[in-house]
PABATOR-617140 format. One record per residue (C-alpha): residue in one letter; x, y, z; residue number from 1. Coordinates in steps of 0.5 Angstrom, whole numbers. Example, Ala and Ser with C-alpha at 12.3 -4.5 7.8 and 13.67 -1.06 7.14 Angstrom:
! residues 2
a, 25, -9, 16, 1
s, 27, -2, 14, 2
This chain:
! residues 477
m, 75, -119, -8, 1
k, 78, -126, -10, 2
k, 82, -126, -4, 3
t, 76, -125, 1, 4
i, 72, -131, -3, 5
t, 78, -136, -3, 6
l, 79, -134, 5, 7
i, 72, -136, 6, 8
l, 72, -142, 3, 9
i, 78, -144, 6, 10
l, 75, -143, 13, 11
t, 69, -146, 11, 12
l, 72, -152, 9, 13
s, 77, -153, 15, 14
k, 71, -152, 19, 15
n, 67, -158, 16, 16
y, 74, -162, 16, 17
i, 74, -162, 23, 18
f, 68, -166, 24, 19
s, 71, -172, 21, 20
q, 76, -172, 26, 21
n, 74, -176, 33, 22
d, 79, -172, 37, 23
i, 75, -165, 36, 24
k, 69, -165, 41, 25
t, 63, -161, 41, 26
i, 58, -159, 47, 27
c, 51, -156, 46, 28
n, 46, -153, 51, 29
p, 42, -156, 55, 30
v, 48, -160, 58, 31
d, 47, -167, 56, 32
l, 46, -170, 63, 33
s, 41, -175, 67, 34
y, 36, -170, 69, 35
r, 32, -174, 75, 36
f, 25, -174, 76, 37
c, 23, -170, 82, 38
i, 20, -173, 88, 39
d, 14, -169, 89, 40
q, 8, -167, 84, 41
p, 8, -166, 79, 42
s, 12, -171, 75, 43
r, 18, -167, 72, 44
r, 25, -167, 71, 45
e, 30, -162, 75, 46
a, 37, -160, 76, 47
a, 39, -153, 78, 48
d, 44, -148, 82, 49
p, 50, -152, 79, 50
t, 57, -152, 82, 51
i, 63, -155, 78, 52
i, 70, -156, 81, 53
w, 76, -159, 78, 54
f, 79, -164, 84, 55
k, 84, -170, 83, 56
d, 84, -170, 75, 57
r, 76, -170, 74, 58
y, 71, -164, 74, 59
w, 66, -165, 79, 60
l, 58, -163, 78, 61
f, 53, -162, 84, 62
a, 46, -159, 83, 63
s, 40, -158, 87, 64
k, 35, -164, 87, 65
s, 39, -169, 83, 66
g, 40, -175, 88, 67
g, 47, -175, 87, 68
y, 53, -172, 83, 69
w, 57, -173, 77, 70
y, 64, -173, 74, 71
s, 67, -172, 68, 72
n, 74, -172, 65, 73
d, 73, -167, 59, 74
l, 66, -163, 60, 75
t, 63, -168, 55, 76
e, 61, -174, 58, 77
w, 58, -174, 65, 78
v, 58, -180, 70, 79
f, 53, -180, 75, 80
i, 54, -183, 82, 81
e, 48, -184, 86, 82
t, 48, -183, 94, 83
n, 45, -182, 100, 84
k, 51, -180, 104, 85
i, 50, -173, 103, 86
p, 44, -169, 103, 87
v, 43, -169, 96, 88
e, 35, -167, 96, 89
e, 37, -160, 99, 90
y, 38, -154, 94, 91
a, 44, -150, 92, 92
p, 50, -155, 94, 93
t, 57, -152, 94, 94
v, 64, -156, 94, 95
v, 71, -153, 96, 96
a, 77, -157, 95, 97
i, 82, -156, 101, 98
d, 89, -160, 100, 99
d, 87, -167, 98, 100
t, 80, -166, 101, 101
l, 73, -164, 98, 102
y, 68, -161, 103, 103
f, 60, -161, 101, 104
l, 55, -156, 104, 105
a, 48, -155, 102, 106
s, 42, -150, 103, 107
s, 38, -151, 110, 108
n, 34, -147, 114, 109
e, 35, -151, 120, 110
k, 42, -154, 121, 111
s, 48, -153, 116, 112
t, 52, -159, 116, 113
i, 59, -160, 112, 114
y, 61, -166, 109, 115
k, 68, -168, 107, 116
t, 71, -174, 103, 117
d, 78, -175, 100, 118
n, 75, -180, 95, 119
p, 68, -178, 92, 120
l, 69, -183, 87, 121
s, 68, -188, 93, 122
d, 62, -184, 95, 123
q, 65, -185, 102, 124
w, 63, -178, 106, 125
q, 64, -176, 113, 126
v, 61, -170, 117, 127
a, 67, -165, 118, 128
v, 62, -161, 122, 129
e, 56, -162, 125, 130
s, 53, -155, 125, 131
l, 55, -148, 123, 132
e, 53, -143, 128, 133
i, 47, -141, 124, 134
p, 44, -145, 118, 135
v, 45, -142, 111, 136
w, 41, -142, 104, 137
d, 45, -142, 97, 138
p, 52, -143, 100, 139
d, 58, -142, 97, 140
l, 65, -144, 100, 141
f, 71, -140, 97, 142
l, 78, -141, 99, 143
d, 83, -135, 97, 144
d, 90, -136, 95, 145
d, 92, -135, 102, 146
k, 88, -141, 104, 147
r, 83, -137, 108, 148
l, 76, -140, 107, 149
y, 70, -135, 106, 150
l, 63, -137, 106, 151
y, 57, -133, 102, 152
w, 50, -134, 102, 153
g, 43, -131, 102, 154
c, 36, -133, 98, 155
s, 31, -128, 99, 156
n, 26, -122, 97, 157
k, 28, -118, 103, 158
n, 35, -120, 106, 159
p, 42, -119, 103, 160
i, 48, -123, 101, 161
y, 52, -125, 107, 162
g, 59, -126, 107, 163
v, 64, -129, 113, 164
e, 71, -132, 114, 165
i, 71, -139, 117, 166
d, 76, -142, 121, 167
y, 76, -149, 118, 168
h, 82, -151, 122, 169
h, 77, -150, 128, 170
n, 71, -153, 127, 171
f, 69, -148, 122, 172
t, 67, -143, 127, 173
f, 66, -136, 124, 174
i, 71, -131, 125, 175
g, 68, -124, 126, 176
k, 60, -123, 125, 177
p, 57, -124, 118, 178
k, 57, -118, 113, 179
e, 52, -115, 109, 180
l, 55, -115, 102, 181
i, 49, -114, 97, 182
f, 42, -111, 97, 183
p, 37, -112, 92, 184
n, 36, -105, 88, 185
p, 31, -106, 82, 186
s, 30, -99, 81, 187
q, 38, -98, 79, 188
n, 39, -105, 77, 189
g, 34, -107, 71, 190
w, 36, -114, 71, 191
e, 33, -115, 78, 192
v, 26, -113, 76, 193
p, 22, -119, 76, 194
g, 18, -122, 70, 195
d, 20, -126, 63, 196
y, 22, -119, 61, 197
n, 23, -115, 67, 198
t, 16, -112, 67, 199
l, 14, -113, 74, 200
k, 16, -107, 77, 201
k, 12, -108, 83, 202
q, 14, -115, 85, 203
a, 20, -115, 90, 204
p, 26, -119, 86, 205
w, 29, -125, 89, 206
i, 37, -124, 90, 207
e, 41, -131, 91, 208
g, 46, -136, 89, 209
a, 52, -132, 91, 210
w, 59, -135, 88, 211
m, 66, -132, 89, 212
n, 72, -132, 84, 213
k, 79, -129, 85, 214
i, 82, -127, 78, 215
n, 88, -123, 77, 216
g, 88, -120, 85, 217
k, 80, -118, 84, 218
y, 74, -121, 87, 219
f, 68, -122, 83, 220
l, 62, -123, 87, 221
q, 57, -126, 83, 222
y, 49, -127, 85, 223
a, 43, -129, 81, 224
g, 36, -125, 80, 225
p, 30, -124, 80, 226
g, 27, -131, 80, 227
t, 29, -138, 77, 228
e, 22, -138, 73, 229
f, 23, -132, 69, 230
k, 27, -132, 62, 231
c, 31, -126, 65, 232
y, 34, -130, 70, 233
a, 41, -128, 70, 234
d, 48, -127, 74, 235
a, 51, -120, 76, 236
v, 57, -118, 79, 237
y, 60, -114, 84, 238
l, 68, -112, 85, 239
s, 72, -111, 91, 240
d, 80, -112, 92, 241
n, 78, -116, 99, 242
p, 74, -122, 100, 243
l, 69, -119, 104, 244
g, 68, -112, 101, 245
p, 67, -106, 100, 246
f, 64, -108, 93, 247
v, 62, -104, 87, 248
l, 58, -106, 82, 249
q, 62, -108, 75, 250
k, 61, -103, 70, 251
h, 57, -108, 65, 252
n, 52, -113, 68, 253
p, 49, -118, 68, 254
f, 55, -122, 67, 255
s, 51, -128, 65, 256
y, 44, -127, 61, 257
r, 40, -130, 56, 258
p, 33, -128, 56, 259
e, 31, -132, 49, 260
g, 33, -138, 45, 261
f, 32, -145, 45, 262
i, 32, -145, 53, 263
a, 32, -138, 56, 264
g, 35, -136, 63, 265
a, 43, -136, 65, 266
g, 42, -135, 73, 267
h, 45, -138, 79, 268
g, 51, -141, 77, 269
s, 58, -142, 78, 270
t, 64, -140, 75, 271
f, 70, -145, 74, 272
k, 77, -146, 71, 273
d, 78, -151, 66, 274
i, 85, -155, 66, 275
y, 87, -150, 60, 276
g, 86, -144, 64, 277
n, 79, -142, 61, 278
y, 74, -140, 65, 279
w, 67, -143, 64, 280
h, 60, -141, 67, 281
i, 55, -147, 69, 282
a, 48, -144, 70, 283
t, 41, -145, 71, 284
g, 36, -145, 65, 285
t, 29, -145, 66, 286
i, 23, -149, 63, 287
s, 18, -147, 68, 288
v, 12, -150, 65, 289
k, 10, -156, 69, 290
h, 13, -153, 75, 291
m, 16, -147, 77, 292
f, 22, -151, 79, 293
e, 23, -155, 72, 294
r, 30, -153, 70, 295
r, 36, -155, 66, 296
l, 43, -153, 66, 297
v, 47, -149, 61, 298
l, 54, -148, 60, 299
f, 58, -141, 57, 300
p, 65, -139, 56, 301
v, 67, -133, 60, 302
f, 72, -128, 58, 303
l, 75, -122, 61, 304
d, 75, -116, 56, 305
d, 80, -110, 55, 306
d, 77, -106, 61, 307
y, 78, -112, 66, 308
i, 70, -113, 65, 309
l, 68, -121, 67, 310
y, 63, -123, 62, 311
a, 60, -130, 60, 312
n, 59, -130, 53, 313
t, 52, -133, 51, 314
k, 52, -131, 44, 315
f, 49, -137, 40, 316
g, 49, -140, 47, 317
d, 44, -146, 44, 318
y, 49, -148, 39, 319
p, 54, -153, 39, 320
m, 61, -150, 42, 321
i, 68, -153, 41, 322
l, 71, -156, 48, 323
p, 78, -153, 47, 324
k, 85, -156, 48, 325
k, 88, -150, 49, 326
k, 87, -143, 52, 327
v, 82, -139, 48, 328
y, 81, -131, 48, 329
n, 74, -130, 45, 330
i, 68, -133, 43, 331
d, 70, -135, 35, 332
e, 75, -140, 38, 333
v, 69, -144, 41, 334
f, 64, -143, 36, 335
a, 63, -149, 32, 336
n, 60, -146, 26, 337
l, 55, -151, 26, 338
w, 48, -148, 24, 339
l, 41, -150, 26, 340
l, 38, -153, 20, 341
s, 31, -155, 23, 342
y, 28, -149, 25, 343
k, 21, -149, 22, 344
k, 22, -154, 17, 345
n, 16, -159, 16, 346
v, 15, -165, 20, 347
a, 11, -171, 19, 348
v, 9, -176, 25, 349
s, 6, -182, 27, 350
s, 1, -179, 31, 351
f, 0, -173, 35, 352
i, -5, -171, 41, 353
d, -9, -165, 38, 354
s, -6, -160, 43, 355
l, 1, -162, 42, 356
h, 3, -161, 35, 357
p, 8, -163, 31, 358
n, 11, -156, 29, 359
n, 13, -156, 36, 360
i, 19, -160, 34, 361
t, 22, -155, 30, 362
d, 20, -148, 34, 363
e, 26, -147, 38, 364
n, 22, -147, 44, 365
i, 24, -152, 50, 366
r, 17, -150, 53, 367
t, 13, -153, 48, 368
y, 13, -160, 45, 369
w, 10, -165, 41, 370
a, 7, -172, 44, 371
a, 5, -178, 40, 372
k, -1, -181, 42, 373
t, 2, -187, 45, 374
g, 9, -189, 48, 375
d, 9, -195, 44, 376
k, 15, -198, 39, 377
g, 14, -195, 32, 378
e, 12, -188, 34, 379
y, 16, -183, 30, 380
a, 18, -176, 28, 381
s, 21, -174, 21, 382
i, 24, -167, 19, 383
d, 24, -165, 12, 384
l, 30, -160, 11, 385
g, 28, -158, 4, 386
v, 34, -159, 1, 387
n, 40, -164, 2, 388
c, 44, -161, 7, 389
d, 51, -163, 11, 390
v, 49, -166, 18, 391
c, 54, -166, 23, 392
a, 50, -166, 30, 393
i, 43, -168, 32, 394
q, 40, -166, 39, 395
v, 34, -170, 42, 396
n, 31, -166, 47, 397
f, 25, -171, 50, 398
a, 19, -168, 54, 399
e, 15, -171, 59, 400
h, 8, -173, 58, 401
n, 3, -177, 62, 402
t, 9, -179, 66, 403
t, 8, -182, 73, 404
l, 15, -183, 75, 405
f, 18, -180, 81, 406
g, 26, -180, 83, 407
r, 31, -185, 80, 408
t, 28, -191, 77, 409
k, 33, -196, 75, 410
g, 31, -199, 68, 411
k, 27, -193, 65, 412
y, 31, -191, 59, 413
h, 29, -187, 52, 414
r, 31, -192, 47, 415
y, 31, -190, 40, 416
i, 34, -190, 33, 417
i, 35, -184, 28, 418
e, 35, -185, 21, 419
y, 37, -181, 15, 420
s, 34, -181, 8, 421
t, 35, -177, 1, 422
d, 29, -179, -2, 423
n, 24, -180, 4, 424
k, 24, -188, 2, 425
k, 31, -191, 3, 426
w, 33, -190, 10, 427
v, 40, -191, 13, 428
t, 41, -192, 21, 429
i, 46, -187, 23, 430
i, 45, -187, 31, 431
d, 43, -193, 35, 432
k, 40, -192, 42, 433
s, 36, -199, 42, 434
q, 40, -201, 48, 435
n, 41, -195, 51, 436
n, 42, -195, 59, 437
t, 43, -188, 61, 438
d, 37, -183, 63, 439
n, 39, -177, 59, 440
t, 34, -173, 56, 441
q, 38, -167, 52, 442
n, 42, -172, 48, 443
y, 47, -168, 44, 444
l, 50, -173, 39, 445
q, 56, -171, 35, 446
l, 57, -175, 28, 447
p, 64, -178, 27, 448
n, 63, -175, 20, 449
k, 58, -171, 16, 450
i, 52, -174, 13, 451
n, 49, -171, 7, 452
c, 41, -172, 7, 453
r, 35, -168, 7, 454
y, 31, -172, 12, 455
i, 32, -174, 19, 456
r, 27, -179, 23, 457
i, 27, -181, 30, 458
k, 23, -188, 31, 459
n, 21, -190, 38, 460
i, 23, -196, 41, 461
e, 22, -195, 49, 462
v, 20, -189, 53, 463
p, 21, -189, 61, 464
d, 14, -187, 62, 465
g, 8, -184, 59, 466
n, 8, -182, 51, 467
f, 14, -181, 46, 468
a, 15, -173, 47, 469
i, 20, -169, 44, 470
s, 21, -161, 45, 471
d, 25, -160, 39, 472
l, 29, -165, 35, 473
r, 35, -160, 33, 474
i, 39, -161, 27, 475
f, 46, -158, 26, 476
g, 51, -157, 20, 477
């Protein structure tokens, strides 16, 4: 027993110790990005249907309706590139790297144009082919090991997922006829049944968001269902020895599934390999309160189990994860051992709108939020943790209340400070975002060193528009 207690203490101390080291980086869902206001009513933010690819020493992220794309060196900090050179207002963009060129294709019901660049940092894109033989929706471009290129697509509550080989040496023409690869089968596949909890059995599911990976000689064709607005939004997998099938259902499904938690949903994503050989799945999480397409991005580690079954591990999927600097083999090597300290703790605020109560700040539900009566400087929210705790990270999840913004508006930011206290009297600033010039709304803030305190307070300085509003102020330690 003494040996067990000693081991637990050593592990606990080592976990605490790493957060005094600046070279250990953690992330937390939803992904910390500059989610853009949509260009149509109502005013709300969105990003969905993501693709991440490693190209020329950077990760590149493309997502629906974002007005541009992002790049990162390490999957923690993302730099946005605004563009009108490619159709970033279309849904479900896909990219593929062929030699030293990046190719881009987005959804269309009219004409599918492929664009290319050898330097996405410069935002210099050219048309690679004006029009594919047919328009495609929710496309995925997949380059096999033998340099043969395949296209997968489909988004329908009636039609299947399709696939075809294309010849990129000759104007991206189809080689043969498209094949029907995956049909919806909700009577067999329970995850395809619509509804937050898969209960709308009379409603046809939407099958969409194809994505292909080849791992150890096997082809893993992923697809999403039953609908992006549902908590059960998930990705499942079919397997084959050939890129165009025939395919059989993987024994365990869904592959990526998270029907509960702070943000639910883990569908329509892409699976990619990091520079250390680890696989990750970037997917779509749902809010769907102001609009069905009010969404965010979520990231999960991916593993192959002993039976060669592919799965995204969404265990503790809303909690901080360590970004490894080596090959890892299970979730224990990624989980940061930081626990939520703020759940259902007492909250004090400067003001609130009756229907948007302060308790929403600590209810672990991104679909609810607190709103102050104004967006003025000085509005605040304070959480009492009950006892002094070691705080290692804070996530501020802003909400939009009474906003009238559409698209990206320069000079509109969330600016604030975060303070801590042990007695609710003397306050010390730990995070100063008073000069912030980014429009990120899911701010995950890893502290350089843990802080022992009982109270955490966020004070508003400036909001992009509307009221000062927070869905959750999440405190980890």
